[in-house]
C-alpha positions in Angstrom: 34.0 -8.8 -35.4 30.6 -9.4 -37.0 28.9 -8.8 -33.7 30.7 -5.5 -33.4 29.5 -4.5 -36.9 26.0 -5.6 -36.2 25.9 -3.4 -33.2 26.7 -0.4 -35.4 23.9 -0.9 -37.9 21.6 2.1 -38.6 18.2 2.1 -37.1 15.2 2.0 -39.4 15.2 0.1 -42.6 17.0 -0.4 -45.9 15.4 0.0 -49.3 15.3 -2.9 -51.8 14.7 -3.1 -55.5 11.6 -5.2 -54.8 8.3 -3.5 -56.0 5.5 -4.1 -53.6 2.9 -3.8 -56.4 1.8 -0.3 -55.4 4.8 1.4 -57.1 6.8 1.6 -53.9 9.8 -0.4 -53.0 9.8 -2.9 -50.1 11.9 -1.9 -47.1 13.6 -4.5 -44.9 15.4 -4.2 -41.6 19.1 -3.4 -41.5 19.7 -6.7 -39.8 18.2 -8.6 -42.8 20.3 -6.4 -45.2 23.4 -7.2 -43.0 22.8 -11.0 -43.4 22.2 -10.7 -47.2 25.3 -8.5 -47.6 27.5 -10.9 -45.7 26.5 -13.7 -48.1 27.1 -11.4 -51.0 30.5 -10.4 -49.7 31.6 -14.0 -49.4 30.9 -14.5 -53.1 31.9 -11.1 -54.6 34.1 -9.4 -52.0 33.7 -6.1 -50.2 34.7 -3.6 -52.9 31.1 -2.4 -52.8 30.2 -1.6 -49.2 26.8 -2.3 -47.8 26.2 1.4 -47.5 27.0 2.0 -51.2 24.9 -1.0 -52.2 21.9 0.5 -50.4 22.6 3.9 -52.0 22.4 2.2 -55.4 18.9 0.8 -54.6 19.7 -2.3 -52.5 19.3 -5.9 -53.5 16.6 -7.2 -55.9 14.2 -10.0 -55.0 16.2 -12.8 -56.6 19.4 -11.6 -54.9 17.6 -11.5 -51.5 16.2 -15.0 -52.1 19.7 -16.2 -52.9 21.6 -14.4 -50.2 19.1 -14.4 -47.3 15.9 -16.4 -48.0 14.4 -15.3 -44.7 14.3 -11.7 -45.8 10.5 -11.7 -46.2 10.2 -12.1 -42.4 12.0 -8.7 -42.1 9.8 -6.5 -44.2 9.1 -3.1 -42.6 5.5 -1.9 -43.2 
């Protein structure tokens, strides 16, 4: 099931609430967002979809650190 969902991820990147220091938000790959969202969903459920979470601004830095510590390897420049 997860593999099927992963194959349907959008191309491009997902916005986060992490400021890069230049007044812009850091963007990460959808795969990284998928991993973070799966960890989030295990704790808090799926009432808020990954799509809706991204529409609201994505995860903050501390959330990404907690849910998917490897997220920094997936920053899109």
